[in-house]
C-alpha positions as CSV (number, residue, x, y, z in Angstrom):
1,M,-26.6,38.1,19.0
2,S,-23.8,35.8,19.3
3,A,-21.6,34.6,16.3
4,P,-22.9,30.6,15.8
5,Q,-19.8,28.6,16.7
6,E,-18.0,26.4,14.6
7,T,-19.0,22.8,14.3
8,R,-15.7,20.7,16.1
9,R,-14.0,18.7,13.5
10,I,-13.6,14.8,14.5
11,I,-10.2,14.3,15.8
12,V,-8.5,10.6,14.3
13,A,-5.3,9.8,15.7
14,V,-3.5,7.8,13.6
15,C,-0.6,5.0,14.4
16,L,1.4,3.6,11.8
17,R,5.3,3.0,11.6
18,Y,6.7,5.3,9.0
19,Y,4.6,8.5,7.2
20,L,5.8,10.8,5.1
21,P,8.6,12.1,4.2
22,G,9.4,8.5,4.6
23,Y,8.2,6.5,1.4
24,K,10.5,3.0,1.2
25,S,8.0,1.2,2.8
26,G,5.5,1.2,0.2
27,G,1.8,1.2,0.2
28,P,0.7,1.9,3.8
29,V,2.3,5.4,3.5
30,R,0.3,5.9,0.5
31,T,-2.5,5.0,2.1
32,I,-3.2,7.2,4.9
33,A,-0.9,10.1,2.7
34,N,-4.0,10.2,0.3
35,L,-6.6,9.4,3.2
36,V,-5.2,12.7,4.6
37,E,-5.4,14.6,1.4
38,H,-9.3,13.5,0.1
39,L,-10.3,14.1,3.8
40,G,-8.2,16.7,5.7
41,D,-10.3,19.2,5.2
42,E,-13.3,17.5,6.9
43,F,-11.1,15.6,9.9
44,D,-8.5,16.6,12.2
45,F,-5.9,14.0,11.7
46,R,-3.2,13.8,14.3
47,I,-0.7,10.8,13.1
48,V,1.9,9.2,15.5
49,A,4.6,7.5,13.4
50,S,8.4,7.1,13.8
51,D,10.9,9.6,13.5
52,R,13.0,7.9,10.5
53,D,12.3,5.6,7.4
54,I,12.2,2.0,7.3
55,H,15.9,0.5,7.8
56,D,17.6,4.1,8.0
57,A,19.4,4.6,10.9
58,R,19.2,8.5,11.5
59,P,15.9,10.6,11.5
60,Y,14.5,12.3,8.8
61,T,16.2,15.9,8.3
62,G,14.5,19.3,9.2
63,I,12.1,17.9,11.7
64,V,12.4,17.9,15.9
65,Q,12.3,14.4,17.5
66,D,8.7,13.9,20.0
67,A,7.5,16.7,18.6
68,W,4.4,17.8,16.5
69,H,4.8,19.4,12.8
70,Q,2.2,20.5,10.6
71,V,2.5,18.0,7.0
72,G,-0.2,18.5,4.4
73,K,-3.5,18.6,5.8
74,C,-2.3,17.0,9.2
75,Q,0.1,17.2,12.4
76,V,2.6,14.7,13.3
77,F,4.5,13.1,16.1
78,Y,7.4,12.1,15.0
79,A,8.6,9.7,17.7
80,S,12.0,9.1,18.8
81,P,13.2,5.0,19.4
82,W,13.1,5.9,23.3
83,T,9.1,7.1,22.9
84,Q,8.5,4.4,21.1
85,T,7.4,2.2,24.5
86,L,4.6,1.6,25.9
87,A,4.5,5.1,28.6
88,G,5.5,7.0,25.6
89,I,3.1,5.6,23.0
90,S,0.3,6.1,25.5
91,R,1.7,9.8,26.6
92,V,1.4,11.2,23.6
93,L,-2.2,9.4,22.6
94,N,-3.1,11.1,25.8
95,A,-2.3,14.0,25.4
96,I,-5.0,14.2,22.3
97,D,-8.6,14.8,23.0
98,Y,-9.5,12.1,19.8
99,D,-12.5,10.8,18.9
100,V,-11.2,8.1,17.0
101,L,-7.8,5.5,17.3
102,Y,-6.8,4.5,13.5
103,V,-4.3,1.7,14.1
104,N,-2.7,0.7,10.6
105,S,-1.6,-2.7,11.2
106,F,-2.4,-6.0,13.0
107,F,1.0,-7.3,13.6
108,D,3.3,-4.1,14.3
109,S,4.9,-4.9,17.3
110,R,5.1,-0.2,18.3
111,F,2.1,1.6,16.6
112,T,-0.5,-1.0,16.9
113,I,0.1,-3.8,19.6
114,L,1.8,-0.8,22.2
115,P,-1.8,0.9,21.8
116,L,-3.8,-2.0,22.2
117,V,-2.1,-2.8,25.4
118,A,-1.9,0.0,26.6
119,R,-6.0,0.4,26.6
120,R,-6.5,-2.8,27.7
121,L,-4.8,-1.9,30.6
122,G,-7.0,1.1,31.1
123,M,-3.8,3.6,30.1
124,L,-5.5,5.3,26.9
125,R,-9.0,6.9,27.5
126,R,-11.8,4.5,26.2
127,R,-12.5,5.5,22.2
128,P,-13.3,3.7,19.6
129,V,-10.7,1.8,17.3
130,I,-9.9,1.2,13.7
131,V,-7.9,-1.5,13.3
132,A,-6.6,-1.9,9.0
133,P,-4.9,-5.0,8.9
134,R,-3.7,-3.5,5.5
135,G,-3.2,-7.6,3.9
136,E,-1.9,-8.7,7.0
137,F,-4.5,-12.0,6.7
138,A,-4.1,-12.8,3.4
139,E,-2.9,-16.9,2.7
140,S,0.5,-15.6,1.4
141,A,1.4,-12.6,4.0
142,L,0.8,-15.3,7.0
143,G,2.7,-17.8,5.1
144,I,5.5,-15.5,5.9
145,R,6.9,-16.0,9.2
146,S,4.0,-18.0,10.5
147,W,6.1,-19.6,13.6
148,K,5.6,-16.0,14.7
149,K,2.2,-14.4,13.5
150,V,0.0,-17.7,14.3
151,P,0.9,-17.8,18.3
152,F,0.7,-14.3,18.2
153,R,-2.9,-13.9,16.7
154,M,-4.3,-17.1,18.8
155,A,-3.1,-15.3,22.4
156,A,-4.5,-12.0,21.1
157,R,-7.4,-13.2,20.6
158,L,-7.2,-15.0,24.0
159,A,-6.3,-11.7,25.4
160,G,-9.0,-9.9,23.9
161,L,-6.4,-6.9,23.0
162,Y,-8.8,-6.5,19.6
163,S,-12.1,-7.2,21.5
164,G,-14.6,-3.9,20.4
165,V,-12.8,-3.0,17.6
166,T,-13.9,-1.9,14.0
167,W,-12.3,-3.4,11.1
168,H,-11.3,-1.9,8.3
169,A,-11.5,-3.3,5.4
170,S,-10.5,-2.4,1.9
171,S,-12.3,-4.7,-0.7
172,E,-14.9,-7.8,-0.1
173,F,-11.8,-10.2,-0.4
174,E,-10.2,-8.5,3.0
175,K,-13.5,-8.9,4.7
176,A,-13.1,-12.8,4.1
177,D,-9.8,-13.0,5.2
178,I,-10.4,-10.9,8.6
179,R,-13.7,-13.6,9.2
180,R,-11.3,-16.5,8.4
181,R,-8.7,-15.6,11.1
182,M,-10.5,-13.5,13.4
183,G,-13.8,-15.2,13.7
184,S,-17.5,-14.6,12.6
185,R,-17.8,-11.9,15.7
186,A,-15.0,-9.8,13.8
187,A,-16.9,-9.9,10.5
188,T,-19.8,-8.7,11.3
189,A,-17.5,-5.3,12.9
190,T,-16.0,-5.3,9.6
191,R,-16.5,-2.2,7.3
192,I,-15.2,-2.1,3.9
193,A,-13.6,1.4,2.2
194,V,-11.1,1.1,-0.4
195,N,-8.2,2.9,-0.2
196,L,-8.0,6.0,-1.8
197,P,-5.8,7.3,-4.6
198,K,-3.6,9.6,-5.1
199,P,-5.1,13.0,-5.7
200,R,-4.9,13.4,-9.8
201,D,-2.8,16.2,-10.5
202,A,-2.4,17.4,-14.3
203,A,1.0,18.5,-14.1
204,D,1.9,14.5,-13.4
205,T,1.0,14.1,-17.0
206,V,3.8,12.5,-19.2
207,V,3.7,12.2,-23.1
208,W,4.4,8.0,-23.8
209,Q,7.3,7.8,-26.6
210,P,6.3,4.5,-28.4
211,R,9.4,1.9,-29.1
212,A,11.5,2.5,-32.1
213,P,11.5,-0.4,-34.6
214,G,13.4,-3.4,-33.4
215,D,13.7,-1.8,-29.9
216,P,13.4,-4.4,-26.9
217,L,9.9,-4.6,-24.9
218,R,10.0,-2.1,-21.9
219,V,9.1,-3.8,-18.5
220,V,9.4,-2.5,-15.8
221,F,9.3,-3.8,-11.5
222,L,8.7,-1.4,-9.0
223,S,7.8,-2.4,-5.4
224,R,10.0,-3.5,-2.5
225,V,12.1,-6.5,-3.2
226,A,10.9,-8.6,-0.5
227,P,9.3,-12.5,-1.3
228,M,5.4,-11.3,-1.2
229,K,6.4,-9.0,-4.4
230,N,7.5,-12.2,-6.6
231,L,10.3,-10.6,-8.1
232,D,11.9,-14.1,-8.4
233,F,9.0,-15.3,-10.2
234,A,9.4,-12.6,-12.8
235,L,12.8,-12.8,-13.3
236,Q,12.3,-16.2,-14.0
237,V,9.4,-15.2,-16.6
238,V,11.6,-12.6,-17.9
239,A,14.6,-15.6,-18.9
240,E,12.4,-18.0,-20.4
241,S,10.6,-14.7,-22.6
242,P,11.2,-15.7,-26.5
243,V,11.1,-12.2,-27.5
244,P,13.8,-9.5,-26.4
245,L,13.1,-7.2,-23.4
246,R,14.7,-4.9,-21.1
247,F,13.4,-5.4,-17.5
248,D,14.4,-2.7,-14.8
249,I,13.8,-2.9,-11.2
250,Y,13.0,-0.3,-8.9
251,G,12.6,-0.7,-5.2
252,M,14.1,-0.8,-2.1
253,V,15.4,-4.2,-1.0
254,D,13.4,-5.3,1.9
255,D,15.3,-8.7,2.5
256,E,19.0,-9.4,1.8
257,A,18.8,-13.0,1.4
258,Y,16.0,-13.0,-1.1
259,W,18.0,-10.2,-3.2
260,A,20.7,-12.5,-3.3
261,R,18.5,-15.1,-4.7
262,C,17.2,-12.8,-7.6
263,R,20.8,-11.3,-8.2
264,A,21.9,-14.9,-8.9
265,M,19.1,-15.3,-11.4
266,L,20.2,-12.0,-13.3
267,A,23.6,-13.3,-13.9
268,R,22.1,-16.2,-15.9
269,M,19.9,-14.2,-18.4
270,P,19.5,-14.9,-21.6
271,G,21.7,-12.6,-24.3
272,H,18.4,-10.7,-25.7
273,V,17.2,-10.0,-22.5
274,R,18.6,-7.0,-20.5
275,V,17.8,-6.8,-16.7
276,A,19.4,-3.6,-14.5
277,Y,18.4,-3.0,-10.9
278,H,18.1,1.2,-10.2
279,G,17.6,1.3,-6.3
280,H,14.5,3.0,-5.2
281,L,12.6,5.9,-6.6
282,P,10.9,9.0,-4.6
283,P,7.4,9.7,-5.0
284,E,7.7,12.3,-7.2
285,Q,9.2,10.3,-9.4
286,V,7.2,7.2,-9.8
287,G,4.5,8.3,-11.8
288,P,6.7,9.6,-14.6
289,T,9.2,6.4,-14.7
290,L,6.1,3.9,-15.1
291,A,5.0,6.4,-18.1
292,A,8.1,5.4,-19.9
293,Y,7.4,2.0,-19.8
294,D,5.1,-0.4,-21.9
295,V,4.1,-2.5,-19.1
296,L,4.6,-2.5,-15.2
297,F,5.0,-6.2,-14.3
298,L,4.2,-7.3,-10.6
299,P,3.4,-10.9,-9.8
300,T,2.4,-10.0,-6.4
301,Q,2.0,-12.6,-3.8
302,G,-1.2,-10.5,-2.6
303,E,-1.9,-6.8,-1.9
304,N,-5.0,-5.4,-0.1
305,Y,-4.8,-2.0,-2.8
306,G,-1.7,-1.9,-4.7
307,H,-1.0,1.9,-5.0
308,V,1.6,1.2,-7.5
309,I,-0.6,-0.1,-10.1
310,A,-3.3,2.7,-9.2
311,E,-0.8,4.9,-10.2
312,S,0.7,3.0,-13.2
313,L,-2.9,3.0,-15.1
314,T,-3.1,6.9,-14.2
315,H,-0.3,7.5,-15.8
316,G,-1.2,5.0,-19.3
317,T,0.7,2.1,-18.8
318,P,-0.8,-1.1,-18.9
319,V,-0.3,-3.9,-15.9
320,L,0.9,-7.5,-15.8
321,I,0.0,-9.0,-12.5
322,S,-1.2,-11.7,-10.5
323,D,-5.0,-12.1,-9.4
324,R,-4.2,-11.7,-5.8
325,T,-4.9,-8.4,-6.0
326,P,-8.7,-6.1,-6.1
327,W,-7.7,-5.0,-9.4
328,R,-9.6,-7.6,-11.5
329,G,-10.8,-8.7,-15.0
330,L,-8.3,-6.2,-16.4
331,Q,-8.7,-8.0,-19.9
332,Q,-11.7,-7.4,-20.4
333,T,-11.0,-3.7,-19.9
334,G,-8.6,-4.0,-22.6
335,V,-6.0,-2.8,-19.5
336,G,-3.8,-5.3,-19.3
337,W,-3.8,-8.8,-17.2
338,D,-4.1,-10.3,-13.7
339,L,-3.0,-13.9,-14.0
340,P,-2.8,-17.2,-11.5
341,L,0.4,-17.8,-10.7
342,D,1.6,-20.9,-11.3
343,D,5.2,-22.6,-11.7
344,S,5.4,-22.5,-15.3
345,G,4.3,-18.7,-15.5
346,H,3.2,-19.7,-19.3
347,E,0.5,-17.0,-19.5
348,F,2.6,-14.3,-18.0
349,R,5.3,-15.1,-21.3
350,S,2.2,-15.1,-23.2
351,S,0.9,-11.9,-22.4
352,L,4.5,-10.2,-23.1
353,E,4.5,-11.5,-26.6
354,T,1.4,-10.3,-26.9
355,L,2.4,-6.8,-25.9
356,A,6.1,-7.5,-28.0
357,G,3.9,-7.9,-30.8
358,M,1.8,-5.1,-31.1
359,D,2.6,-1.9,-33.2
360,A,2.3,1.5,-31.7
361,D,-1.2,2.2,-32.7
362,A,-2.3,-0.5,-31.1
363,L,-0.3,0.2,-27.9
364,L,-1.5,3.6,-27.9
365,R,-4.8,2.7,-27.8
366,M,-4.0,0.5,-24.9
367,R,-2.7,3.4,-22.8
368,Q,-5.8,5.7,-23.3
369,A,-7.8,3.1,-22.3
370,A,-5.8,2.6,-19.0
371,T,-6.1,6.4,-18.8
372,R,-10.0,6.2,-18.8
373,Y,-10.3,3.0,-16.6
374,S,-8.2,5.0,-13.9
375,V,-10.4,8.1,-14.8
376,E,-13.7,6.3,-13.6
377,R,-12.3,3.3,-11.0
378,L,-10.3,5.8,-9.3
379,G,-12.4,9.6,-9.7
380,A,-15.8,7.2,-8.0
381,P,-16.7,9.2,-5.1
382,E,-18.2,6.3,-3.4
383,A,-14.4,5.5,-2.1
384,V,-14.3,8.7,-0.2
385,H,-17.9,8.7,1.1
386,A,-17.3,4.9,2.2
387,N,-13.8,6.2,4.2
388,R,-16.0,9.3,5.0
389,A,-18.6,7.2,6.8
390,L,-15.7,4.9,8.5
391,L,-14.7,7.8,10.3
392,T,-17.7,9.0,11.2
393,E,-19.9,6.0,12.5
394,A,-16.5,5.0,14.6
395,A,-16.9,8.9,16.5
396,R,-20.5,8.3,17.2
397,Q,-19.2,5.0,19.0
398,R,-17.2,7.5,22.0
399,R,-18.5,7.3,25.1
C-alpha cells in the first residue's frame, strides 16, 4: 500500500519593489512580511523584489543578486537593476510554476506594470492575478504627482492592463476608492482582507516609565518624511501648543524639498517646545522606541492600514492621528484620537493639552486600554481567514 501523497501548497508569486531586509520604504514591506509570517506554513510564497532598499546605491550585504534565498517562511529572488526589465521579470516569473501572481502596487513601474504588460503580451503563463493598490487610490495619494498618475490610469484601463484581475482592498474605504477609480466592474472583483499585524511577541514588551513631575509631554512622529505623512501639519500643531512638550521625529527622508520646508519650521519653534530629528529606525527598534513616549502623533493624509499605528497600540502608546485611516472611533475606546484635518489644528492641540494634564495613573489606564484594544482587534482570527480565502479563491481560477 503506497503512502498518501502530501497536498501541494498553493504557490503565490509576489512582486513588490522592496522586501526584507529592507525596511525604509515603510508599510508595504511590513504588510507582506506579516502575511508571510501568518500564512507561510500554508502557502508557498516566492517573492521577487529589488536587490536593495529604497534610495540605496548598493545591494543588501550578504545576498547574491539574481538568485533565490530562503528568508523566513518564504523564498526571495533579489533582482538586480539589469533584471528589472520586461524580459528579465518575465524570465524570473516563468521559472516559477505559480498558481497566483500577487502585485503589491498599482503604479509601480517595475514590479507591477512590467509583469502586467508581460501578461497582456502573452509573455507570462495565464494565471490568476491579485492587485493590491495599498491606498494609492485615495484622494490624497492621487493628488501627489497627479499629472502622471491620472493619464496612466486612463491608459491602463483602455489597454486592458488590469482586466480580469482580483482587487485586494484592505478596508471598505479602499473598496470604495477602487470603485471610484476603476469602475463598477472592478468593484465586483474586489475582495476585502485587512492587513495582518506583526505576530505578537512577549519579548517585545517594554515597561513604560511615567514622566517626572514638571517634565514635558513626550510626543513621537514615526514615519517616512513625505507630504502624505503630513509632518508639516504636526509641526504647526506643536509650535502652537501651549503645553511644554518634546517632539521627536523618526523616519527616512523621502522628499528632500518637503524636508527642507519642515526644517525651516523647526527653526521657528517656541522655547517650551523641543523638536529633534533622529533619522530612521531599524524594525527591531520601532516597538521599544514607541513604548517610551506618551503618544504617537501621525496626522497622515491617508493610510490603507498604518502599521506604526498598530505597533504603537500594541506597545500601549496612545495615538493621535487623522480620520483618514481604518483606525476609527479611538476616542470612544479610550486609546487615542482620530481627528479631521483642517487648517487650524485646534482639536489636535486640545488633545495634546488633555494628555499633558493627565496624571500618571490616568495615563497608565489609557495605556492598558490601548494594549487590550490591540489584543482584541489585532488578534482577531477573521483577518487571517480573509487573507487565506483571498489567496485560495484566486488559486481556484487557475486555468
